C-alpha positions as CSV (number, residue, x, y, z in Angstrom):
1,X,80.8,37.1,42.5
2,X,78.3,34.5,42.9
3,X,79.1,31.1,43.1
4,X,78.9,28.8,40.4
5,X,76.7,26.2,41.0
6,X,77.9,22.4,41.0
7,X,75.9,21.3,37.8
8,X,76.8,17.9,38.3
9,X,76.1,17.6,41.9
10,X,72.7,19.0,41.3
11,X,72.0,16.4,38.5
12,X,73.4,13.7,40.8
13,X,70.8,14.6,43.5
14,X,68.3,14.8,41.0
15,X,68.9,11.5,39.6
16,X,68.9,10.1,42.9
17,X,65.6,11.5,44.0
18,X,63.9,9.7,41.0
19,X,65.8,6.7,41.4
20,X,64.6,6.1,44.9
21,X,61.1,8.1,44.4
22,X,61.2,10.5,47.5
23,X,63.5,12.7,48.9
24,X,64.0,10.5,52.3
25,X,65.5,7.5,50.0
26,X,67.6,10.0,48.0
27,X,68.7,11.6,51.4
28,X,69.7,8.2,53.0
29,X,71.7,7.2,49.6
30,X,73.8,10.5,49.5
31,X,74.2,11.1,53.2
32,X,72.5,14.1,53.4
33,X,69.1,15.4,55.5
34,X,65.9,15.0,53.2
35,X,65.6,18.9,53.7
36,X,68.6,19.6,51.8
37,X,67.6,17.4,49.0
38,X,64.2,19.0,48.6
39,X,66.3,22.5,48.7
40,X,68.7,21.5,46.2
41,X,65.8,20.1,43.7
42,X,63.9,23.4,44.5
43,X,67.1,25.4,43.5
44,X,67.5,23.4,40.5
45,X,64.0,24.0,39.2
46,X,64.3,27.9,39.7
47,X,67.7,27.8,38.1
48,X,66.1,26.1,35.1
49,X,62.9,27.9,35.3
50,X,60.4,25.0,34.8
51,X,58.9,22.2,37.2
52,X,60.8,19.1,37.1
53,X,58.7,17.0,39.8
54,X,55.1,17.0,40.5
55,X,54.8,16.6,44.5
56,X,51.9,14.5,46.5
57,X,51.7,13.5,49.7
58,X,51.8,9.5,48.3
59,X,54.8,10.3,45.7
60,X,56.7,12.1,43.5
61,X,55.9,12.1,39.8
62,X,57.8,13.6,36.9
63,X,56.9,16.1,34.6
64,X,57.2,15.9,30.9
65,X,60.2,18.6,31.3
66,X,61.6,16.5,34.4
67,X,61.2,13.3,32.5
68,X,63.3,15.0,29.3
69,X,66.1,16.4,31.8
70,X,66.2,13.2,34.0
71,X,67.2,11.3,30.7
72,X,69.9,13.9,29.7
73,X,71.0,14.3,33.3
74,X,71.6,10.5,33.7
75,X,73.1,10.1,30.3
76,X,75.6,13.1,31.0
77,X,76.3,11.4,34.6
78,X,77.0,8.2,32.7
79,X,79.0,9.8,30.4
80,X,81.1,11.1,33.5
81,X,81.8,7.8,35.0
82,X,83.0,6.3,31.6
83,X,85.2,9.1,31.2
84,X,86.9,8.5,34.5
85,X,86.9,4.7,33.8
86,X,88.6,5.6,30.5
87,X,91.2,8.1,32.0
88,X,91.9,5.4,34.9
89,X,92.8,2.7,32.1
90,X,90.0,0.6,33.3
91,X,88.8,-2.3,31.0
92,X,85.4,-2.6,29.8
93,X,82.9,-4.4,32.0
94,X,82.7,-7.9,31.7
95,X,80.3,-10.9,32.7
96,X,76.6,-11.8,32.7
97,X,73.5,-9.6,33.7
98,X,70.7,-11.7,34.8
99,X,67.4,-9.8,34.3
100,X,64.2,-10.6,35.4
101,X,61.4,-9.0,33.1
102,X,58.1,-9.3,31.8
103,X,57.6,-10.2,28.0
104,X,56.0,-7.0,27.4
105,X,58.9,-4.9,28.2
106,X,61.4,-7.5,26.5
107,X,59.4,-7.3,23.5
108,X,58.8,-3.9,23.2
109,X,61.8,-1.9,25.4
110,X,64.6,-4.2,26.1
111,X,65.0,-5.8,22.7
112,X,65.4,-2.9,20.7
113,X,68.2,-1.3,22.9
114,X,69.8,-4.5,23.3
115,X,71.9,-4.6,19.8
116,X,73.4,-1.4,20.2
117,X,74.2,-1.8,24.1
118,X,75.7,-5.7,23.6
119,X,78.0,-3.5,20.4
120,X,79.6,-1.2,23.2
121,X,80.2,-3.9,25.4
122,X,81.3,-6.9,24.0
123,X,82.4,-8.9,27.2
124,X,78.9,-8.6,28.9
125,X,76.1,-11.1,28.3
126,X,72.6,-11.0,29.1
127,X,70.3,-13.8,30.7
128,X,66.8,-13.0,30.6
129,X,64.2,-14.8,32.5
130,X,61.2,-13.7,30.9
131,X,57.8,-13.8,33.3
132,X,55.3,-11.4,34.6
133,X,55.2,-13.1,37.9
134,X,57.3,-11.3,41.0
135,X,61.0,-13.0,41.2
136,X,62.9,-13.1,44.3
137,X,66.1,-11.5,43.2
138,X,68.3,-13.1,46.1
139,X,66.9,-16.4,45.9
140,X,66.9,-16.5,41.6
141,X,70.6,-14.8,41.6
142,X,68.8,-12.2,39.5
143,X,70.7,-8.7,39.0
144,X,67.9,-6.5,38.0
145,X,64.2,-7.2,37.8
146,X,62.0,-5.0,35.7
147,X,58.5,-4.7,37.9
148,X,55.3,-2.9,37.1
149,X,53.0,-1.0,40.0
150,X,53.5,0.4,43.1
151,X,56.2,-0.8,44.9
152,X,56.1,-2.6,48.0
153,X,58.3,-1.9,51.2
154,X,61.6,-3.9,51.2
155,X,65.4,-3.7,51.3
156,X,65.3,-3.5,47.6
157,X,66.4,-0.5,45.4
158,X,64.3,0.9,42.6
159,X,64.9,3.3,39.8
160,X,62.5,4.7,37.8
161,X,61.5,3.2,34.4
162,X,59.0,5.8,33.8
163,X,54.9,5.6,33.6
164,X,52.8,4.5,31.0
165,X,48.8,4.9,30.6
166,X,46.5,2.0,30.5
167,X,44.5,1.9,27.1
168,X,41.4,-0.4,26.7
169,X,41.6,-1.6,22.9
170,X,40.1,-3.9,20.8
171,X,40.8,-5.3,17.3
172,X,38.9,-3.9,14.2
173,X,37.7,-7.5,13.7
174,X,36.0,-7.9,17.0
175,X,34.6,-4.2,16.3
176,X,32.8,-5.5,13.1
177,X,31.5,-8.4,15.3
178,X,29.9,-6.7,18.2
179,X,29.9,-3.0,17.2
180,X,31.8,0.0,18.6
181,X,30.5,0.2,22.2
182,X,28.9,3.7,23.0
183,X,29.0,3.7,26.9
184,X,30.8,1.4,29.7
185,X,27.5,-0.3,29.7
186,X,27.6,-1.6,26.4
187,X,31.3,-2.5,27.1
188,X,30.5,-4.4,30.3
189,X,27.9,-6.6,28.3
190,X,30.6,-8.7,26.2
191,X,33.5,-10.6,27.4
192,X,36.9,-9.2,27.8
193,X,40.5,-10.3,28.3
194,X,42.4,-10.4,31.5
195,X,45.2,-11.3,33.8
196,X,45.2,-14.7,35.3
197,X,46.4,-13.0,38.8
198,X,45.4,-10.1,40.5
199,X,47.1,-6.4,39.7
200,X,47.8,-3.5,41.6
201,X,45.9,-1.5,38.7
202,X,42.9,-3.3,39.8
203,X,39.3,-3.8,37.8
204,X,39.3,-1.9,34.7
205,X,35.3,-1.8,33.7
206,X,33.6,-2.1,36.9
207,X,35.4,-1.7,40.0
208,X,34.7,-3.7,43.0
209,X,32.5,-6.3,41.1
210,X,35.3,-8.9,41.4
211,X,33.8,-10.2,38.0
212,X,35.9,-13.2,35.9
213,X,37.4,-12.2,32.6
214,X,36.1,-15.4,30.6
215,X,39.9,-15.5,28.9
216,X,42.6,-14.6,31.2
217,X,46.5,-14.7,30.4
218,X,49.6,-14.8,33.0
219,X,51.6,-12.0,31.0
220,X,50.8,-8.7,29.1
221,X,52.0,-9.7,25.8
222,X,50.0,-12.8,25.5
223,X,47.0,-10.4,26.3
224,X,48.1,-8.3,23.5
225,X,48.1,-10.8,21.1
226,X,44.8,-12.4,21.9
227,X,43.3,-8.6,21.3
228,X,45.1,-8.8,18.3
229,X,43.3,-12.0,17.1
230,X,40.1,-10.0,17.8
231,X,39.2,-12.5,21.0
232,X,38.1,-9.7,23.0
233,X,38.7,-6.2,24.3
234,X,41.7,-5.9,26.9
235,X,43.3,-2.8,28.8
236,X,46.8,-2.9,27.7
237,X,50.1,-0.9,28.5
238,X,50.4,1.9,26.1
239,X,54.0,1.3,25.5
240,X,53.0,-2.4,23.9
241,X,50.8,-1.0,21.7
242,X,51.9,2.6,20.3
243,X,52.4,1.2,17.0
244,X,49.2,-1.3,17.0
245,X,47.0,1.8,17.7
246,X,49.0,4.1,15.0
247,X,48.7,1.0,12.3
248,X,45.1,0.5,13.1
249,X,45.7,-3.2,14.3
250,X,44.0,-2.1,17.4
251,X,41.5,0.8,18.1
252,X,41.3,2.5,21.6
253,X,37.4,2.0,22.9
254,X,35.8,4.7,25.1
255,X,38.8,6.9,25.7
256,X,36.6,9.9,27.1
257,X,34.3,7.6,29.0
258,X,36.4,5.3,30.9
259,X,38.6,6.7,34.3
260,X,42.0,7.2,33.1
261,X,44.8,4.5,34.7
262,X,48.1,4.1,34.4
263,X,51.3,1.8,35.7
264,X,54.6,2.7,37.0
265,X,57.8,0.7,35.9
266,X,61.0,0.5,37.9
267,X,64.3,-1.5,37.7
268,X,64.8,-2.9,41.0
269,X,68.1,-4.7,42.4
270,X,69.9,-5.4,45.9
271,X,72.1,-3.1,47.2
272,X,73.6,0.4,47.1
273,X,73.9,1.3,43.6
274,X,77.1,2.6,44.0
275,X,78.2,-1.2,45.2
276,X,77.0,-2.7,42.0
277,X,79.4,-4.3,39.8
278,X,79.9,-2.8,36.5
279,X,78.5,-5.1,34.3
280,X,75.2,-4.4,36.3
281,X,75.7,-0.7,36.4
282,X,76.3,0.0,33.0
283,X,72.9,-2.0,31.9
284,X,70.9,-0.2,34.5
285,X,72.3,3.2,33.2
286,X,71.1,1.9,29.9
287,X,67.7,1.2,30.9
288,X,67.6,4.6,32.8
289,X,68.7,6.8,29.8
290,X,66.7,4.4,26.8
291,X,64.7,2.0,28.7
292,X,61.7,4.4,29.7
293,X,58.2,3.2,29.2
294,X,57.1,6.8,29.2
295,X,59.3,7.5,25.5
296,X,57.1,5.1,23.5
297,X,53.9,7.1,25.0
298,X,54.6,10.3,23.3
299,X,52.1,11.1,20.6
300,X,49.8,8.1,21.2
301,X,47.0,8.0,18.7
């Protein structure tokens, strides 16, 4: 008789691979060898009959099926943890969680999920430090930080919050004044909006030219507001302008002429996840389940 697979264990390994971003990091966290982790994920994919991860020499990325499975698996594991806490008579987590995040993530992802989270955990409070600047979690006594772009090697632990396309867009009022650009060269002749600090995503129009954007802002939500006002075109994260594109408040420029670009998001914290305080762990689980920037990219206009 064939041995039944330990589905919860397979889910836990897969979720940890997504959190750490590679097999080696998951192996260290789980006390397994990288080959054992790789075989477990391969066995899970074979049993499900679908590819969950895209593998490359640089990093792992979730497929659409993998992203959906990861969300469900993380929710199931969170339910198991909650059931065990309730069975053991543990009270609900309490205390304050200090979160550092960009204004864009706060406005478009964190704010919509907070009401339900706070209702389920009435003894938890949340302090939000809103800035695009990279914070020092230890010095600032921050529990979680939401960061965009590739991660630098450090002692911090990361949990994936998905990947968002970067879309060049402008307001209809700007297009009415300047016309719809037909080529990248047309667009390059106009002013544009940009960040006032270097971005890992690089220059979005003419890489390597080191051009200075005429108007620069230190956070993505500020750039979005200026783009909506018709100041100039900008390259914006897809999850922040999904509704603007659908409503016609912004129009994508040269979607088939500019090279595709995207940006990954992670929740960063100090120490191993199993040692996190429950007040932090439950918010981290909520972000993993409902805080992916990839969810709001579905069916982008």
